[in-house]
Legacy VTK file of the C-alpha trace (Angstrom):
# vtk DataFile Version 3.0
C-alpha trace
ASCII
DATASET POLYDATA
POINTS 249 float
7.450 101.748 -11.319
6.745 98.062 -11.854
3.886 98.927 -14.316
6.506 101.099 -16.244
8.993 98.270 -16.341
6.399 95.959 -17.764
5.426 98.426 -20.369
9.095 98.794 -21.379
9.373 95.098 -21.851
6.719 95.159 -24.520
8.780 97.746 -26.274
12.083 95.965 -25.994
11.438 92.232 -26.131
10.679 90.567 -29.475
8.791 87.593 -27.789
6.437 89.738 -25.589
3.036 90.849 -26.895
1.597 94.008 -25.592
-1.937 93.999 -24.092
-3.177 95.023 -27.508
-1.654 92.129 -29.164
1.171 94.005 -30.858
4.878 93.078 -31.310
6.520 96.526 -31.226
9.923 95.409 -32.494
8.109 94.104 -35.711
6.356 97.418 -35.997
9.711 99.245 -35.867
11.035 97.019 -38.460
8.271 97.982 -40.700
8.987 101.658 -40.059
12.538 100.900 -41.332
10.978 99.565 -44.502
8.739 102.641 -44.993
11.807 104.839 -44.603
13.719 102.956 -47.208
14.257 103.678 -50.981
11.262 103.019 -53.136
11.040 99.685 -54.932
8.310 98.811 -57.523
7.286 95.569 -59.150
4.691 95.173 -61.832
3.444 91.956 -63.633
1.905 92.093 -67.070
1.070 89.803 -69.944
4.660 90.090 -71.206
6.424 89.465 -67.934
7.598 91.242 -64.782
9.275 94.549 -64.222
11.345 95.382 -61.102
12.662 98.932 -60.474
14.257 100.726 -57.534
15.537 104.224 -56.651
19.195 104.371 -55.687
21.445 107.205 -54.582
25.029 107.545 -55.479
26.810 108.798 -52.312
29.883 110.023 -54.324
30.956 110.480 -57.843
33.545 107.758 -57.198
30.784 105.191 -56.666
30.295 102.763 -59.669
26.829 103.437 -61.082
26.571 100.020 -62.665
26.527 98.172 -59.290
22.932 97.789 -57.948
22.446 97.001 -54.226
18.641 97.033 -54.181
17.963 94.675 -57.175
18.921 91.054 -56.979
18.808 87.891 -59.272
17.525 84.909 -57.301
17.420 82.362 -60.188
17.401 82.616 -64.085
13.741 83.436 -64.022
13.295 85.214 -60.631
14.448 88.625 -59.382
13.989 90.619 -56.178
13.638 94.269 -55.085
14.192 95.409 -51.587
13.464 98.324 -49.290
14.877 98.942 -45.762
18.157 97.685 -44.431
20.077 96.411 -47.507
22.403 94.292 -45.386
19.342 92.383 -44.011
17.956 92.017 -47.541
21.248 90.619 -48.850
21.248 87.776 -46.315
17.703 86.869 -47.166
18.545 86.945 -50.833
21.409 84.618 -50.266
18.979 82.158 -48.491
16.550 82.483 -51.470
19.333 81.641 -53.828
20.458 78.665 -51.930
16.796 77.380 -51.653
16.210 77.828 -55.378
19.287 75.448 -55.992
17.971 73.035 -53.354
14.684 72.720 -55.206
16.503 72.249 -58.581
18.784 69.487 -57.127
16.089 67.785 -55.084
13.204 67.765 -57.465
14.893 68.464 -60.873
12.607 71.372 -61.619
12.850 75.109 -61.404
11.634 76.860 -58.251
8.341 78.814 -58.450
8.208 82.375 -57.228
5.633 81.480 -54.632
7.929 78.743 -53.172
10.839 81.211 -52.754
8.661 83.979 -51.274
7.134 81.652 -48.803
10.540 80.239 -47.667
11.832 83.716 -47.032
8.644 84.593 -45.266
9.096 81.571 -42.999
12.670 82.804 -42.197
11.512 86.272 -41.483
8.596 84.908 -39.172
11.121 82.842 -37.322
12.971 86.018 -36.262
9.834 87.299 -34.578
9.624 84.305 -32.135
13.078 84.051 -30.416
14.735 86.026 -27.801
18.210 87.397 -28.573
17.462 88.152 -32.165
15.731 91.077 -33.966
13.424 91.114 -36.927
14.721 91.645 -40.386
14.494 95.348 -41.142
13.568 94.933 -44.803
10.743 94.009 -47.085
11.307 92.251 -50.390
9.282 92.010 -53.681
9.868 88.729 -55.545
8.873 88.758 -59.093
9.484 86.219 -61.957
7.962 84.161 -64.677
7.650 80.428 -63.699
5.422 77.552 -65.101
2.406 79.443 -63.805
3.246 82.594 -65.588
4.226 86.059 -64.398
4.062 86.185 -60.608
4.648 88.800 -57.853
4.961 88.365 -54.063
5.573 90.625 -51.189
7.374 89.629 -47.920
7.693 91.714 -44.787
9.359 91.582 -41.351
6.363 89.926 -39.788
6.673 86.986 -42.043
3.521 87.990 -44.015
3.599 86.858 -47.680
0.941 88.265 -50.117
0.614 88.166 -53.848
0.044 91.200 -56.075
-0.306 92.205 -59.750
1.683 95.380 -58.955
2.918 96.684 -55.748
5.545 99.183 -54.144
7.450 99.449 -50.860
9.601 102.086 -49.405
9.208 105.790 -48.635
7.373 106.729 -51.838
5.090 103.545 -51.797
1.839 105.288 -51.172
2.348 107.702 -54.136
3.240 104.754 -56.227
0.229 102.732 -55.322
-2.054 105.712 -56.029
-0.469 106.031 -59.422
-0.833 102.233 -60.123
-4.367 102.088 -58.986
-5.275 104.785 -61.557
-3.182 103.486 -64.398
-2.317 99.727 -64.066
-4.071 97.179 -66.237
-3.088 93.466 -66.438
-3.191 93.649 -70.283
-0.336 96.132 -70.529
2.643 95.048 -72.609
6.099 94.650 -71.114
7.370 97.849 -72.668
4.282 99.742 -71.188
4.854 98.306 -67.855
8.609 99.461 -67.974
7.310 103.000 -68.785
4.673 102.820 -66.094
7.190 101.688 -63.443
9.545 104.552 -64.286
6.804 107.021 -64.442
5.558 105.930 -61.086
8.977 105.957 -59.540
9.641 109.620 -60.689
6.099 110.631 -59.520
6.891 109.280 -56.056
10.024 111.317 -55.559
9.406 114.723 -53.965
12.798 116.193 -54.986
15.431 114.862 -57.404
18.605 115.329 -55.578
22.192 115.048 -56.948
23.144 111.456 -57.014
19.587 110.114 -57.397
19.322 107.362 -59.985
17.402 104.293 -60.532
17.846 100.535 -61.584
15.411 98.321 -63.495
15.251 94.743 -64.382
12.784 92.696 -66.507
11.903 88.984 -66.800
10.112 88.499 -70.169
7.650 85.666 -70.675
9.382 84.648 -73.992
12.861 84.033 -72.494
12.026 83.717 -68.898
15.427 85.211 -68.043
16.281 87.968 -65.580
17.745 90.898 -67.448
19.227 94.095 -65.804
18.758 97.020 -68.057
22.082 98.647 -68.880
22.510 101.865 -67.038
22.877 104.079 -70.089
19.754 102.538 -71.629
17.842 103.251 -68.564
18.957 106.801 -68.284
17.716 107.476 -71.812
14.288 106.492 -70.594
14.554 108.416 -67.312
16.002 111.734 -68.415
12.834 112.999 -70.198
10.829 112.056 -67.172
13.215 113.826 -64.847
13.371 116.950 -67.031
9.543 117.052 -67.029
9.360 116.781 -63.334
12.046 119.446 -62.913
10.192 121.868 -65.355
6.882 121.441 -63.357
8.525 122.382 -60.136
10.151 125.548 -61.470
8.057 128.777 -61.243
LINES 1 250
249 0 1 2 3 4 5 6 7 8 9 10 11 12 13 14 15 16 17 18 19 20 21 22 23 24 25 26 27 28 29 30 31 32 33 34 35 36 37 38 39 40 41 42 43 44 45 46 47 48 49 50 51 52 53 54 55 56 57 58 59 60 61 62 63 64 65 66 67 68 69 70 71 72 73 74 75 76 77 78 79 80 81 82 83 84 85 86 87 88 89 90 91 92 93 94 95 96 97 98 99 100 101 102 103 104 105 106 107 108 109 110 111 112 113 114 115 116 117 118 119 120 121 122 123 124 125 126 127 128 129 130 131 132 133 134 135 136 137 138 139 140 141 142 143 144 145 146 147 148 149 150 151 152 153 154 155 156 157 158 159 160 161 162 163 164 165 166 167 168 169 170 171 172 173 174 175 176 177 178 179 180 181 182 183 184 185 186 187 188 189 190 191 192 193 194 195 196 197 198 199 200 201 202 203 204 205 206 207 208 209 210 211 212 213 214 215 216 217 218 219 220 221 222 223 224 225 226 227 228 229 230 231 232 233 234 235 236 237 238 239 240 241 242 243 244 245 246 247 248
């Protein structure tokens, strides 16, 4: 019985490692990310593209409000998968830190600095009793003085840089698609089309209420721009119709 009690402690306590060196609560948080909506980010010579799948729960919901894409600064955006409420708190921290850098150093924050700051906060929540890990992963993308950059942060506090990446339930299919089609030299418009193709490709079934949101940060302006919903649907509808026709006998 004592052995069972100890084994249960590994499962419940955030500060206790299992004999295999694992923190189960962190792994459970990662499972929350894997079951979340798909989010994709792509860098290219023309800038950065961020796109997410979203679902309208009712026709009364406003389709122009995005709860998976966020603007961090003029030149930095974020896409989240997992618990959106957790992501929103981290995004607020990222926005505050971006302004702290501007006020303290009189310079714009880099994407790397923002991602590492959020990674530090996420890691902190794996060390203390009485808290739980954040159940979200975030892709931070933007164009700073070093060029187009993309960073991934997850509940363990890990921070990694990618040229293109995906998180959420359809991420494995998206990564397969990107590995076969992505090239650093693609234009921004090609990256937009690639992101939308990958997003539609990752969805097993297009259900009623399924939609997407997309933002770009061009190198020329270095400004975060959320694509208008009507314009986005013009690009999505042919892809959705093609996918639907392939599924029909």
